[in-house]
N, C-alpha and C positions, 0 to 999 in steps of 0.2 A: 794194746794194753801197756805199752811203754809209757813211762812218765805220767801215770795217772796222778794228778794232784790239782787242787783247786784253791791253794793258798795264795796269798797276795805276794806281789813283788815287794822290793824294799820300800820302807816308809821312812819318813824323816825321823831321825833320832831326836832325843830331847835336846841335845846340844844345838842341833841345827834349827830347832823350833823356838829357841828362846834368846833374848838379848842378853848382853852382859849384866844388866842390872837385875836379871831374874824375871823380868816381865816377858809375856809372850810377844814375839816379834810379829806383829799383825800384818806387816806388809812385806813378808819375805816369801818370794816364789821358790819353788823346789830348787835347791842348789844343784849345780852341775855334777857334783860328785855322787849324787843320787840318781843320775841319769846315765843309761847305757846307750852307746851309739856304736855303729859298725866300726871295725878297725880302720884306722887312718882317716877317720872323720872326727871333727871336733865340735862340741856344743859350747856356746857361750851364753850366759844369762846377761842380757843387756839391760833389763829394766824390770824391777819388781813394782808392779802397779799398786799405788796406795789406794786400797779398796774404798776407804771412806771418802776420798776425793774424786777418784777416777773410775771406780766401779770394777767391773769384771769384763774383760775384752773378749768378744766372740767373733769378730769379723776383721779382716785385714786386706789391704790392697796396696799396690805401689802407686804413689802419687807423683806429681810433677817434681822435677829438679832433684830426683833421687830420694824423695821423702817416702815415708810410709804413712798410711792413714788407718786408724783402728777405731772401733766403736765399742762402747760399753753396752752390754745387753740391756741395761735399764736406764742408760743415760746418753751422753753426747759423743761427739766425734773428737779424735785426737790426732794431731800431726806429729810425726816422729822423724827426726833426721838422725839416722844411725851413725855411729862412728865408722870410720873407714876400716875395711877388712885389714886385720893385722894390728890395729890400734887397740889399746886398752879401752874398755867401755867407759864412757864418761857421760852417759845420758843424765840429764837433769831437767827438772820441771821448770819452765819459765812462764809464769803467768802473763798472759797478754802478748806473748811473743808472736809477731806476725809472720815470722819465717824469713826475715830480712838478714839475720845473722847467719852468714853462709859458712863460717869456718868453725862452728861449734856444733856439737851434738846436743839435741834437745827434745823435749816433749812439751807440746803446748796444746791447749784446747782450741778447737776451731769455733769461733764465735758465730755460730749459725743455729737457728732454732729447728734442729732436726736431730734424731738419734734413734736409739733402740734398733739398730740395723743388724740384720743377720746376712747381709750381702752388701759388698762395696765394690765399685769399679770406677777407675778413672779412665774416661774415654771421651772423645769428641769435645775436648776442653771442658769437661764437666765431671762432677762426681755423681755417679748414680748410686742411690741409696735404697736398699730394699728394707723397708721398715716392717718390723714384726714386734709390735708392742701395744701398749694401752694408751699411753699419753699421746702418741701420734697414731693416726689411722694407718692400719696395715696397707702396704702397697708400695709401688715403685715411684721414687722421687728423683728429680734432677736438680742438682745444686750447682750454681754458676757464679762467676764473678761478673756482676752486672756493670760495674763502673771502672773496671780495669785497674784497680789498685792492688791487685795481687791477693785479695782476700775473698773467699767465698761468702756471698751475702744473699743470694736469691734462691728461694726454694719453690719448686713447682711440682705438684703431684701429677704424675703422668697416668697412673692407673691405680684406683683403689681395688684391693683384693679382699674377697670375702673369706677371711680366715685369719688365724693368728696362733699364738702359742708356739710350742716347740715343733709342731708339725705344720707350721704356717709357711709364709713366703720366705725364701732363702736367697740363694746365690744369683749373681749376675756375671756373665762372662762375655768377652767379645767374640763375635762370629768370625771365622777365618776369611769371609768375603770382605772384611774391612768396612762394611756398610751397615752391619746389623749387630744386635745384641741377642743373647740367649738368657732366659730367666727360668726359674723353677719354683715350685712350691710343694709342700707335703700333703698328706692325705686328710688333714683337717682344714683344708682350704678348698672351696668349691671352684670348679672350672670357671674361669673368667670368659667373657664374651670374646670369641675369636673371629677374625676376618676370614680365615681359611684353616683347613685341617688336613694334615697328612694321615692322621688316624681316621679310618673310616668311622663315622659317627654312629655306629651301630653296636656299641659296646653293651655288655650286659653282665649279670651275675653268672649266668650259665651253669647252674648247678642242677644236676639231675635229681638227686635226693635233697631234701630241704637242708639248707645251711643253718647251723646254730651260731648265734652271735657269741661274742666273747663271754667267757665264763663269769666275768665280773661285770658284764654289761657295758664295757668300754666301747664307745662309738657304735653302739648296737644298731642304730638306725641309719648309719652312713653307708651308702652304696658305692660301688666302683664308679669311675675308674681310678680314684685315688690320686696320688701325686703326679704332677704333670710338668712338662717342659715345653717352652714356647720360644719361637724366634720372633723378634720384634724390630721395628725401625727405631732410630735414635730418639724420635719424638714420642715413642710409645703409643702410636695410633693404630698400627696394623699388627695384629697378633696372629701368628700362625702356630697352631698346635702341632708339635712334632712327635710326642710320645707320651704315653700314660701308663698307669698301673704300678707306680712305685708307692712304697709305704711312707718313707720320710727321707728322701735324698736331699742332703744339705748343700752339696757343692758338686761341681762338674768341671771337666777339662777336655780340650780338644788335643788330639795327637797331630803329628806332622801331615797325616793324610786327610785331615779334616773330619775324622771320626770322633764322636763325643762319648765320653765315659762318665759314669757317676757311681757313687758308693752308696747303696741303699741299706736301710735299717731293717733289722729283724723285729719281731715282737717277742721280747724275752718272756712274757707271760705264757707263751706257747711252748716253752721248753719241754722236750720229751713227749711231744704229740706228733702224729703223722703230718699235721699241717704246719709245723714249725719250719720256717725258712731262715737260714743263717743270714747275717749281713753278707753282702755280696757286691762284687764289682760287675756292672753291666755296661755293655755297649749300647748306647742310646740309639737304637735302630729306628730309622724313619718309619712312622706309622704303627709302631709296635705297642702292644699292651703287655706289661710285665706282670699282670695278674694279681696285684694286691686286692684282696677282698676282706671284709670284716670276719672275725671269728674263725670258724673252721673252713671258711670258703676260699682261703688263699689257693691260687692255682699252683700245682706242682710244676717244676721246670719241664717235665716231659709232655705237658699238654701241647697239642698242635697249634692252638691259638695264642700261645705265648712264646717267649724265647728264653733260653737258659742264660745264666750268668757266665761271664768270662771266667770267673773263679769265685768260689765260696770262701769267705774269710772266717766266719764263726760268730759267736756272740759279741756284742759290742754296741757302740753308739757312734755311727759315722758322722764326721764333721768335715773339715777342710780337705780339699783335693787339688792337686796340681801336678803337671808333668815337670820333669827336671830340666826342661829346655832352657838354655842360657846359664845354667849353673856351671861353675868351674869344678866339675866332678869328672871322674873317669866316664868314658862313653856309655857304659852299661847303666850308670846312674843318672846320666843326662836324659836317657830315653825312658827311664822308669816313671811310672805313675805313683805319686806319693799320696797316701790316704791316711787320714787321722781317725783314731778311735778315742773318743772322749772318756768313756767309762773305764777302760782298762789301761789307759795311759800309754798307747802305742802308736807309732807311725810306721806304716809298712811301705816298702818299695815293691811295687807290683811290676813284674817284668813280662811284657807282652810278647807273644809269638804268633805269627800269622797262621791262620788255619781256615782254608776254604775262602768264604766271603767275609769271615770275621776273625776272631782271635781266641786263643787260650792263654792262660797266664800262670806264672808261679809267683809266690809271695815270700818276701824276706823281711824279717823284723829289722827296721832301720834305727829307730829311736824308741826307748822305753824308759819309764820311770813311774814312781808311785809316791804321792799322787801327782799325776801329770795329765790333767784334763785338757787335752789338745782341742783347740777350737778352729784355728785356720792357719794357712801357710801360703807363702808366695816365694817365687824366685825373683831376686832383686837384680837390677842391671849390674851390680857390683860382683855378681857371680855367686853370691851366698844364698842359702835357703833360710828364710825367717819364719818362725812360727810363734803362735800365741797359745797360752793356756788360760783357762777361766771358765765362765759360764755358771749359772745358778748361784751367783754371788760367792763363788769360790775364789781363792787367792789367784790373781792373774799375774802373768809375766810375759816378757818378750825375749825370745831366744834367737840365736843365729847358729847355723850349721855350715861349716866350711870343710874343705878337703885339705889334709895336711900330709898326704902320702906322696909317693914318687911316681905314680902313673901319670900318663899324659892327660891333660884336661882340655886339649884342643876340641873344637866343636865336633860332635859325633857325626859320622856319615849318615846319610838317609837310610833308615832301616828297610828291610824287605817288606814289600806290600803284600797283603793276602792275595792269593792267586785270582780269586773271583771278585776282588774288591771293586774294580772299575765297572764290572757288569752289575753288581748290586747297586752301586751308586747311580748308575744310569737309570735303572728301574725306579729308584727312589726319586731322583730329581726330575725325570721326565713324566712319570705316571702317578706318583703319589699326590693326591689332593686335586687332581684334575682329570677330565676325560680327554682321551686322545684316540684318534681313529686307528693308530698303529699299536696301541697298547696290547691288545689281546694277542696279536700275531707275534709281537716282540718278546713277550714273557712266556709264551706257551711252552717252550722247551725247558724252562727252568722249573716248571711246576712238578716235574718228577725228579728233580735233582736230589741227591742224597745230602747236599749241603743245606743245613737248616736255615741259615740266614738268607741264602739266595732264594730258597723255596718260599720263605716267609715274605721277602720283598716282592716276589712275583705275585703271590696271593693278594697282598695288599693292593698292588696295582690293579689286579682284576676286580677287586671289590669296589674300586672307584669308578669302574666303567658301567655303562648301561647293561643291566643284567639280561635284557631281552636279546642282546647280541651274543651272549655266551651260555645261556641256560642249557640249550640243547647239547652244546659241546661238553659241558660238565657231566650231563647225564649219560653221554655216550662213551666216556673214557674207559679204556680197557687196561691200561697200565696201572697197577695197584697204587703206587705212590701218587701218580697224577690224578687218579680217580678220587683218592682220599682228599687231596688238596683242593681240587676243583669243587667237590661236593661240600667241603667245609665252607668255602666261599659262598656257594649257592645257599646253604642253610642260613648263614649269617645275614646275607643281604635280603633274603626273602621273607623273614619273619623277625619281629622284635622280641627281645627278652621280656618276659612278663613284668619284671620289676621296673623296666625302663620304657614300657610301652606307653605311647602317647595316643590320645583319642584320634589323631589324624592317621595313625599307622593302619595300613590295611590288615584285615584278619589273615591268619595263616591259612594257606590253601591245602586242604586235606588231599586233594588230587596230586599236588606237587610232593607232599610228604610221602605218598605211596610210591611215586616215581623214584624219590631219593632212597627210600628203604630198599626198593628192588635193585637199584644201582649198587648200594652198599653190600647187599647180599650176594652180588655176583663176584665180589672180591674173595678169593680163595685164602682162607685163614692159614691153612697149613703151609702155604708158600711164602708167608710173610715173616720178616725178621721181627723181633720183639718191639723195636721202635715203631715199626709200621703197625703192629697190632695195637699199640698204645694210641697212635694217632687215629686209627679206625674207630676204636672205642670212644675216643673223644668226640668224633663226629656224631656217633649215636647219641651221646649225652647232650650235645648242643641241639641236635635235631629234635629230640623229644621234649627238651626244655622249652624250645621256642615254638614248635608246632603243636605241642600237646601230645597226649597219650595216643599211641598208635591204635588203629582199629584191631579187632581180634584177628583178622586175616594177616595184618602186618606183624602183629605180635608173634603169631605162630611162625611166620617166615623167619623172623629174627632169631627166635629160640631154636629153630631147626639148625641155624648156622652157628650159634654161639653156645647153647646150653651144654653140649657135650664137651666143649673145650675147657670147661672149668672143673678142677683147677688146672692152670696152664703151666706150672713149673717155674714161673717167674714171679717174684714178689710184687712188682709194680703192675704187671698184667693182671695178676690175681685180684689186686685191689680194685682196679677199674672195671674188670669184668664182673666182679661181685656187685658193684653198684648197678650196672646195667641189668643184671639178672634179678637182683632184688626189686628193682623198679618194675620189671616185667613179671614179677611174681612167678619166677621159673619154678617148675616142680623140683623137689628135692634140693633146693638151694640152701635150705636151713641146715640139714644134716651135713652137707658137703662143706659149708662154711664153718660150722662148729668143729668139724674135724680139723680144718686148717687152723682154727683158733687154738685148739688144744696143742698143736705142734709149733705154733709161731714162736720164735725165740726172742722177739723184741716186744716191748710193750707198745711201741708205735704200730707194729703190724697188727697186734691183737686189738688195739683200739680202733683201727681202721675197719676191721671186720665187724666188731660190736656196733660201731656207729652206723654202718650200712644196715645191719640186721634190725636195728631199732625201728626201721620203717617197713619191715616185712610183715604182711598180714596173714598170709596163708602158709600151709605146709608145716606148721608147728605141731609137735606132739607134747604131751605133758612132761615127758622126760627131757625133751630138748629145751622146753621153756625153763625147767628147773636148772638145767645145765647152763643156760644163757644167763639167768639172773644170779646164779652162784658165782659166775665170773666176777661180778662186781665185788664180791667178798674176797676172792683171790687177788683182785687188783687193789685191794686196800693198802698193800705195801708199795704200790707204784708211786713215784715221785715226779714232780714236774714244776713248772713255773707258777706264778701267782694265780693264774686262771685255771690251773689243772683240776682242782677239786670241783670247781663250778662246772667245767666241761663234763666231768664224769657224772655229776648230779643231773645235768641236763640230758645226757644220753639215756640214762636210766629213766628219767621222767618221761621222755618221748616213748620209750618202749613200754612202760607201764600204761600209758594212755591208750595203747592198742589192745590191752587185755580186757576180756569180758569180766563181769562181776564175779562169776564163778571161778575164773582163773585167778583173779586177785585174791580170792578167799583161799584157794588151794595153795597159793604161793606166799601166803601172808607171812609165814615164819621167815622165809628167805628175804622177802621184800623189806621186812622191818628189822632184819638183823644188822648189826653194826660190824664192819670189817675187823675192828680192833678186838672184838669179842668172839670172832669166829675162827675155828681151827682151820678153815679153808684158806685163811689169809697167811698161814705159815707154810712156807715152801720147805720141802725135805732136802737137806744138804746132800751133795754127792759124797760117797765114801772115799776115804783115802786109798789111793792105789800104790804110790811110792813117793819118796822124797827125791824128786829129780835133781840131778846136778848138771852143770853146764857141760862137763866132760862126757856125760852120757847122752845128752841131747844133740850136741853138734854132729857127731857121726851119724846118728839116727836120721836127722833131718837132711844132711848132705846127700845121703844115699836113697832116701825114701820118698822124695816129692814127685812121685809118678802114680797114675791111676788113683788119685785122691778123690774124695767126695766133697764137692763144693757145699752142698746143702747141709751136710753134717758139720762141716767146718763152721758154717754160719750159725748153726744151732749151738755149737760149743762156745762160740764167741758170745752168744747170749747167756748160756748156762754159767759161764765164768764171770758174768755181770759186766763184761767189757762194754756192751752197748749202753749201759747206764751212763757212762762218761764220754764215750768216744763215738764219733760218727764214722760210718764206713759205707761207701757207695750210696750216700744220700739218706741214711737212716741212723738213728742212735742219738745219744746225748750230746751236749754241747760244751761241757765243762773241760774236757780233755781235748787234745789235738785230734784232728781228723786223720785217720790212719789209712785212708784209701791209697795214698801214694807211698806208703812206707817201703815198698819194694825198691824204689829208686833212691832210698836214703840209707838203707842198712844192709849189711851182709847177713847171712844166716846166723853167724856167731854173735854179731852185735845185737841182732833182734832178740835172740834167745837170752842174752845176758841182761837186757833191759827187763825181761820178764822174770828171770830167776833172781836177779840182784838189782832191783829197781833203784836202790839207794847208792849204787857204786858211782854213777855219774848222774847228777840231778841237773837238768837244764835250768839255766837262769830264768827262762820264760815260765817255768812251772815249779820253781823252787818254793819250799814251804818256809813260812816266816811266822814267828810267834811274837805277838804284840802284848806288852804289859802296860796297863793304865795306872793312873795315880791312885785309884781306889783299890788296887790290888788284883784286878781282873787279868786273866791271861786269855787272849783270844787268838785263834788260828783261823785264817780264812783268806778270802780274795776280795779286794775292793771291786765292787760292781757298779757303784753309783756314788755321786757326791751331791751335796747341797749345803752351801755355806761352809761351815766348819765341820759338818757331819759327814762321816764316811759310812757307807752301807757295805757290810762285809758278808759275803756268803761263807758259811761255816761248815757246810756239809756238801761234799761233791756229788752225792747222790740225790740231793734235794735242792735244786736251784732256787727255790722260793724261800729257803731258810736263811735269814739275814739277821745281823746284829748291827746296831748303830753305835759308832764310836766318834766322840769329839776329838778331832786331831790335836787339840790343845791339851788333852788329858793323856796323851801318849808320853810315857817316860822312858821306855826302852823297847828295843826290838832285837831279836836274835835270829838270824837265818838258820834254818834247820838243815842238818845233813841227812835227814831221813825223808825218803820219798813218801808221799801220801798213798802211793800205789801199794796194795797189799802184796805180800810175798806168798809163795806156794800156790800160785794160780794154776799151775800145771800138775799139781800133785794128785789131783783126782782123775787124771786122764791116763788111759792106756796108750800103748805105742801108736796104734793106728789113729787114735783120737788126737794125739799130739800132732801127728803128721797132717791130718785133715785141717786142724786149726791153723797151723803154720802156713799151709798151702792157701787157705782162705785169706790170711793176712797179707800174703805176697801176691794175691791174684789181681789187685787193683779193681776188683769187682767183676772180672771177666770169667764167667762160669765155664766158658768154652776154651779156656787157656790150656796150654800143653801139660799142665800138672794134673788135669782132671780127666776122669773117665767120661766117655761120650754120654750125654744125657739120654 
C-alpha cells in the first residue's frame, strides 16, 4: 500500500519544447535535465535526430572503427562516429560522408538499399540486418562491402520470415562460440523452417477447460508456441530452434557463462485478470516453452511444463537489452543486465544472483525520463553505454551514459556460477535435440531434483529419446517428484495436443491413459508440498487434454484422490484443482467453489473461479445459479485493461449457453440487468474503527507479529483495495509497485509511515504530476504509450484502460505534486488484530508458513 500512484514522471516544460522564435522545436530530443540517472553516472544527449530527414531510430549496434550504426523504424541505416568520452558533443550530419574523416564526429546515411531494421549486428565483416517492415520483406539480411572500398554495397537476404509489425522479427546477437549467431522473433511471426530443434516439437495449447480468445479478438486464431529464438550459422542456412513461448521479446544478451537472457512483454489489455503476466526477464533455457498463448490461455509460471522468470518487472514495453560488460563502470554495474522499457521511459539494471541451476535477480532503476521511449542500447569499446530513443515516429535521440564517480572501474572479476550450472548445460548440450544411448541413465537422478531448471532440462532430454526405452520406467516411479516429471514427459510424447494434431499423428492410446491415471493416483497428495501439488495437477490437465476424457472408471479413481482435497488452503492450488474437478463434473464442486468465490479477496481469484464454473454442467441448484449470475452484477465495478469488459462478457456468454430454456427464463431479470443499475454492484464500506497514528501503530506492530493469520491478512489487503494497484505474491494490479519483497526494504516504522502518511516522502518513480495544456485542460496521469507527438496517459490508477491522449506540443506547463495518489486512512477501519494480520501479510514475502503465522 505504500506509494500508490499512477501519475506520470516529469514531462518537458514549455520552455524545453519551444525554440527561441516561439515555434515548436520539432527535432529536440528529451533534454538531459529531464532525465534521472543513478548517482555518480552522467547522461549526455549526443544527437537529436531530425525526424523529417532521418526518422525515428529503433535499433543500434557497434560498427567497425569505433562507429555506431542505427536504423530508422520506417527508413534507412545511419553511421555515427561519436565524440570521444569527455569531449563536448559535436555530432553533425554530413551528407554523403563515406566515413573517411577520422578526426571528426559525424552522422551520415549509409547508401545501401535496406532499412526498417529492428535488429542490427556487425559480425563476420558484415552488417546483419533484421528487417521488420513493409517496403522490404521481413527477414534476415547480410550487407557487405563487395569491392573493398570501405562502403557497404551488397545486400543479400538470408531468410525471409513470415511475420512483421511490432511483434515481428527483432534482434540478432553473436553466439559465445564465435561461430554462430542467435536471432529471435515475436508472436506475430510464424516459426520458420528449422534444421534441428532443442524444443521437443510436441508443443500444444494444453488447456483442460476451453480457452477464451482475447476479449477484443486480438490474434484470436493464433496458436502457440509464440515468440521463438534460434541459433544459426553466419550464412543463415542452418537454423536450430532453441526456445519458444515468448510474447514479444525484442532483444537478448549472453552473460559470461554463455547463458542467454531476454526481456519479454506483457499483454497490457489483460491487466487485473488472473492470466495477466507482467513484463519479465527470462533465462532462455534450452528446449523450454515459456507459455505464451492467446487470450486467457497464457500459462502461469507455476505450470510444470514451463519455467518461471528470473524476475518480474511489471507493466511496460520491453526493447533493448545488454549486459554491461566492457563498460567503465563499477563492478556491480559491469555485471548488470540493462533492459529498456519503451512506454514508461525507464532503463533498469538487473542484478543476477546464482540459484541452483539458474538465477534470481533484483532490479534497480538506472535511467528514467518522460517522454523517454527507449529503443536500444549498446556498450561501446570506449567504455560508455549508448542508447537511443524513438519508435512509432516519436522524436528520436542518441545518448551516452558514463561513470563519473570515484569507485574503481577495473574489469570485474568472474562472478559466481550457479551450483548446478555445469550439470544443466551438460544435459542441454548433450541430449537436447538428439538421441543418445546414455541420455536416460545420465539425467535419471535429476528428474526428482527440487531445482526447477535442472529438472526441466532433464525432462526435455528424456522427451528427445525413444519413448519405448523409458515408458515402463516412467510408469513405475515411486518418488513423487520423479513420478510427476516422468509422467508429464510420457503424456507429452505419447499424444498430440488436439489443436496441433496432424493427420500423421497416432491416436491417443486409452490403455496407456489408464496406466498413467493409475500411476498418478498412487502419488499421496497429503505428503506433497504445494509446488508438487501444482505440478501433479498440471499433469492431469495435460493428460486429459491430449488423451481425451477419462473412462468412468478412471474418473472415479481420480475423484477419490482429489475431490475431498478441495478447497486446499492455497490460492494457486485451489485454482488448478478447481479446473480439474469442474472438468470431471465432481459432486458438490459448485457450492464449494461458490463459497470460495464469496470469500476471495481479489478480483483475479474471483474471476478464476467464475471462469472455471462457466463450463460446469451438473450440480447446480436454482439458488446457486442465481448466486453465480449475480456475481457479474457485483463485478460491475471491477476494472482492468482494454480487453477486460470483453473477457467478462465472454465468460458470462459461455455460462449462459449451458442453461436450459427454463433456466434462462427464471434468471431473465438477473441475466438482463445492467451492473450500473443494480444495487448488487455497490459494495458496503467498512465502518470507522479509529484514526490510527504512527505513535500508536509502531509499538503495536513491534510487539504483536506472532500467531498472526495469513489468510485474514490477505483478505484485508483486498478489503483495503490494495490488490487493485499492487501485486503481491503473483496476484493483484499492475499500476503500483510489487510489494512482495517489501520486508527487505522497510523497517516496521518506515512501512507504517508510508501507509499513515503517504505524502511525506513520495518516490520519484511514482510521483504525481499535473500537466496543463494550451486549451486550459489540467490532466493528471501516467504516460503509458506514445505515437508520433501523441502521449497516451492513464488517468485512473484503478482503471488501467482509462486513457487520455495529449499532444506534447500543446503542453504549456507542468507541476510536480507533493501529494501522493495513495489515499490516507487505509488502516482506520481496522481493529488491532486486523492491523497486525495485514502488516504480517505485507512482511511475509508470500510465505504463509513463516514464523509470524499460526500453523495452518
